[in-house]
Structures are given as C-alpha cells and as structure tokens.
KEKOL-332300 format. One record per residue (C-alpha): residue in three letters; chain; x, y, z. Coordinates in steps of 0.25 Angstrom, whole numbers, padded with zeros to 4 digits. Example, Ala and Ser with C-alpha at 12.3 -4.5 7.8 and 13.67 -1.06 7.14 Angstrom:
<recs>
REC   residu   chaine      c1      c2      c3
REC      ALA        A    0049   -0018    0031
REC      SER        A    0055   -0004    0029
</recs>
This chain:
<recs>
REC   residu   chaine      c1      c2      c3
REC      MET        A    0000    0000    0000
REC      THR        A    0005    0014   -0004
REC      GLN        A    0005    0023    0008
REC      VAL        A    0001    0038    0006
REC      ARG        A    0012    0047    0010
REC      ARG        A    0007    0059    0018
REC      ARG        A    0013    0073    0014
REC      GLY        A    0020    0081    0024
REC      ARG        A    0022    0078    0039
REC      PRO        A    0010    0078    0049
REC      ARG        A    0009    0091    0057
REC      SER        A    0015    0091    0070
REC      ALA        A    0006    0095    0082
REC      ASP        A    0018    0098    0090
REC      THR        A    0024    0107    0080
REC      ASP        A    0010    0114    0079
REC      GLN        A    0010    0116    0094
REC      ALA        A    0025    0121    0094
REC      ILE        A    0021    0132    0084
REC      LEU        A    0009    0136    0091
REC      ASP        A    0016    0137    0104
REC      ALA        A    0028    0145    0097
REC      ALA        A    0018    0155    0091
REC      ARG        A    0011    0157    0104
REC      GLU        A    0024    0160    0111
REC      VAL        A    0028    0170    0100
REC      LEU        A    0015    0177    0101
REC      LEU        A    0015    0178    0116
REC      ARG        A    0029    0183    0115
REC      GLU        A    0029    0192    0103
REC      GLY        A    0015    0195    0099
REC      TYR        A    0009    0193    0085
REC      ALA        A    0018    0203    0079
REC      GLY        A    0030    0195    0083
REC      LEU        A    0025    0182    0079
REC      SER        A    0030    0176    0066
REC      MET        A    0030    0162    0060
REC      GLU        A    0045    0162    0061
REC      LYS        A    0045    0165    0076
REC      VAL        A    0035    0154    0078
REC      ALA        A    0043    0144    0070
REC      ALA        A    0056    0147    0078
REC      GLU        A    0048    0146    0091
REC      ALA        A    0042    0133    0088
REC      GLY        A    0055    0127    0082
REC      VAL        A    0049    0124    0068
REC      GLY        A    0051    0130    0054
REC      LYS        A    0042    0141    0049
REC      PRO        A    0036    0133    0038
REC      THR        A    0031    0123    0049
REC      VAL        A    0023    0135    0056
REC      TYR        A    0018    0139    0042
REC      ARG        A    0013    0125    0038
REC      ARG        A    0004    0126    0051
REC      TRP        A    0000    0140    0051
REC      PRO        A    0000    0148    0038
REC      SER        A    0001    0162    0045
REC      LYS        A    0005    0168    0058
REC      ALA        A   -0010    0172    0060
REC      ALA        A   -0014    0157    0059
REC      LEU        A   -0004    0153    0069
REC      VAL        A   -0008    0164    0079
REC      GLY        A   -0022    0160    0077
REC      ASP        A   -0019    0146    0082
REC      VAL        A   -0011    0150    0093
REC      ALA        A   -0021    0160    0098
REC      ARG        A   -0032    0149    0097
REC      ARG        A   -0024    0139    0105
REC      GLY        A   -0020    0149    0115
REC      TYR        A   -0035    0152    0118
REC      LEU        A   -0039    0137    0119
REC      ALA        A   -0028    0135    0128
REC      VAL        A   -0034    0145    0138
REC      VAL        A   -0048    0141    0135
REC      PRO        A   -0048    0126    0130
REC      ASP        A   -0064    0126    0130
REC      GLY        A   -0064    0139    0122
REC      GLU        A   -0074    0135    0112
REC      VAL        A   -0088    0142    0113
REC      PRO        A   -0098    0134    0121
REC      ALA        A   -0111    0128    0116
REC      PRO        A   -0121    0132    0127
REC      GLY        A   -0136    0128    0127
REC      PRO        A   -0148    0137    0124
REC      GLY        A   -0149    0149    0133
REC      SER        A   -0135    0149    0137
REC      VAL        A   -0128    0155    0125
REC      ALA        A   -0125    0168    0131
REC      GLN        A   -0119    0163    0144
REC      ALA        A   -0110    0153    0136
REC      ILE        A   -0105    0164    0127
REC      THR        A   -0102    0173    0139
REC      ASP        A   -0095    0163    0147
REC      TRP        A   -0087    0159    0134
REC      PHE        A   -0083    0173    0131
REC      ARG        A   -0078    0176    0145
REC      SER        A   -0069    0163    0144
REC      HIS        A   -0065    0167    0130
REC      ALA        A   -0061    0181    0134
REC      ASP        A   -0053    0175    0146
REC      ALA        A   -0045    0166    0137
REC      SER        A   -0043    0177    0126
REC      THR        A   -0037    0186    0136
REC      ASP        A   -0028    0176    0143
REC      PRO        A   -0014    0180    0142
REC      ARG        A   -0011    0167    0135
REC      VAL        A   -0021    0170    0124
REC      SER        A   -0023    0185    0123
REC      ALA        A   -0009    0187    0116
REC      LEU        A   -0013    0176    0106
REC      VAL        A   -0027    0182    0103
REC      LEU        A   -0020    0196    0101
REC      ALA        A   -0011    0189    0091
REC      LEU        A   -0022    0183    0084
REC      THR        A   -0029    0197    0083
REC      ALA        A   -0016    0203    0077
REC      ALA        A   -0015    0191    0067
REC      ALA        A   -0029    0194    0062
REC      ALA        A   -0027    0209    0061
REC      GLU        A   -0014    0207    0053
REC      ASN        A   -0020    0200    0041
REC      PRO        A   -0035    0199    0037
REC      GLN        A   -0033    0185    0031
REC      ASP        A   -0027    0180    0044
REC      ALA        A   -0038    0187    0051
REC      GLU        A   -0048    0179    0043
REC      SER        A   -0041    0166    0045
REC      LEU        A   -0040    0168    0060
REC      TYR        A   -0055    0171    0061
REC      LEU        A   -0058    0159    0053
REC      HIS        A   -0049    0150    0061
REC      HIS        A   -0049    0156    0075
REC      THR        A   -0061    0165    0078
REC      ARG        A   -0073    0160    0068
REC      HIS        A   -0075    0148    0077
REC      GLN        A   -0077    0156    0089
REC      HIS        A   -0086    0166    0082
REC      THR        A   -0094    0156    0076
REC      ALA        A   -0096    0148    0089
REC      ILE        A   -0101    0160    0097
REC      ALA        A   -0110    0165    0086
REC      ASP        A   -0116    0151    0085
REC      LEU        A   -0118    0151    0100
REC      LEU        A   -0125    0165    0099
REC      ARG        A   -0134    0160    0087
REC      ALA        A   -0138    0148    0096
REC      GLY        A   -0142    0158    0107
REC      VAL        A   -0151    0165    0096
REC      GLU        A   -0157    0152    0092
REC      HIS        A   -0160    0148    0107
REC      GLY        A   -0166    0162    0109
REC      GLU        A   -0155    0167    0118
REC      PHE        A   -0151    0178    0109
REC      ARG        A   -0158    0187    0099
REC      SER        A   -0159    0182    0085
REC      ASP        A   -0155    0196    0079
REC      ALA        A   -0141    0196    0086
REC      ASP        A   -0129    0198    0078
REC      ILE        A   -0122    0186    0082
REC      ASP        A   -0109    0188    0075
REC      ALA        A   -0107    0202    0080
REC      VAL        A   -0109    0197    0094
REC      VAL        A   -0098    0187    0092
REC      ASP        A   -0089    0197    0086
REC      ALA        A   -0091    0206    0098
REC      LEU        A   -0088    0195    0108
REC      ILE        A   -0076    0190    0102
REC      GLY        A   -0070    0203    0099
REC      SER        A   -0072    0208    0113
REC      THR        A   -0062    0199    0118
REC      LEU        A   -0052    0203    0108
REC      TYR        A   -0055    0218    0111
REC      LEU        A   -0052    0215    0126
REC      LEU        A   -0039    0209    0122
REC      LEU        A   -0034    0220    0112
REC      THR        A   -0037    0230    0123
REC      GLY        A   -0030    0223    0134
REC      GLN        A   -0042    0221    0142
REC      THR        A   -0039    0206    0145
REC      ALA        A   -0042    0208    0160
REC      VAL        A   -0057    0210    0158
REC      ALA        A   -0059    0202    0145
REC      ALA        A   -0067    0191    0151
REC      GLU        A   -0076    0200    0159
REC      ARG        A   -0078    0210    0147
REC      ALA        A   -0080    0198    0137
REC      GLU        A   -0091    0192    0146
REC      ALA        A   -0098    0206    0148
REC      LEU        A   -0098    0209    0133
REC      THR        A   -0103    0195    0130
REC      ARG        A   -0115    0197    0140
REC      VAL        A   -0118    0210    0134
REC      LEU        A   -0118    0205    0120
REC      LEU        A   -0126    0192    0123
REC      ASN        A   -0136    0200    0131
REC      GLY        A   -0139    0209    0119
REC      LEU        A   -0141    0196    0111
REC      ARG        A   -0151    0190    0120
REC      HIS        A   -0165    0187    0115
REC      PRO        A   -0175    0195    0123
REC      GLU        A   -0182    0183    0129
REC      ALA        A   -0169    0177    0133
REC      ARG        A   -0165    0189    0142
REC      THR        A   -0165    0186    0157
REC      PRO        A   -0175    0196    0163
REC      ARG        A   -0170    0205    0174
REC      PRO        A   -0175    0203    0188
</recs>
C-alpha cells in the first residue's frame, strides 16, 4: 500500500505558546508601539518566519494575546444564558465581571494594545472585530433579543446601539485611566440602559 505523505510539519502547541508568552512580555514591557515580530521571535527563541506562519500580522498576534489574557483572568468569561425574566440581571452581573477583568493590570495593557492595533490599520480593525469582538457583541445582542421575546424588554429597542454602549463604556474607562471605578460604573450604566429598555408591564412597581 502506498502511504500518502503529508506536506510540512505539524504545528507545535509548545511553539505557539512560546510565541504568545513572548508577545505578552514584550507588550507589557514596551507597549504596542514597541512590539515587533522580530522582537517576539527573538524573545520566543524562534525564527521570524515561524511567527508569521502562525500570525500574519502584528494585530492578529496582539488579538490572540489579549483574548487569552482575558480568559486567564475570567475562565468563564462567556456571556451567560439566563432563563425568561432574568436577562437584565444576568447581563448586569456579567458586565461587572467583564469590567473587573478588563481593568485587571494583567489584562488592561493588552486591551489597550488591542485598541492601538485596531486604530493603526482599518483592515486590522475589521479583522480584530470579526475574530475577537463580534462573538461577544452577538451573544449580548441575542440575550437582549431573548428578553424582548420574553416580554422583559420593549420591542422597539435599538439592541445594537445598547450593546455598543455597554462594550464601549469599559474601553472608555480604560482609556481615561478610571480603572479603580470601572466595575461600579459598568454596573451602574448597565442598570440605567436596561431599565430604559424594560417593557412597561415588566417594570417593578414602586412601593
């Protein structure tokens, strides 16, 4: 029997991790402006082509580093799936934990680097959105739409605008150095926005 010979060598998970660890260290030490594929390769002890075979651009690499850094702080960082009548509370609780994670010193520098990467090149910004932000945006929007279907929120609500405001608020707090109050501000903003979305019949009457 003739064996089919596979082309190339299998991708090494150890090499992937070494590159991601090296990129994180360079980012934390020198910021996005000081990051280069050459520095990452040298820090990881691999050749520059090895880095480019795995990540075609600096922005793509930064995106993966930031995402892994976030999940290391909040392993259960996915948006929850609550039952009918509890969407608002689930989103409020999740955004507080999200703000806590995003402003953690181990993550905030990576999030700011991700922002710099998106600002530097429109094509990179689109790619970063598709691979690192769209899932989160879609999951929260789906939750809000479920709240509409269950009668918790108004049917005329602009769901995408609300999600943009929620996600953008955490980034604003990071950019303005307000990390100490990020969790409380994120929770307060979430409650204000979601209270405005509530269906009149779903509002809790005042005593």
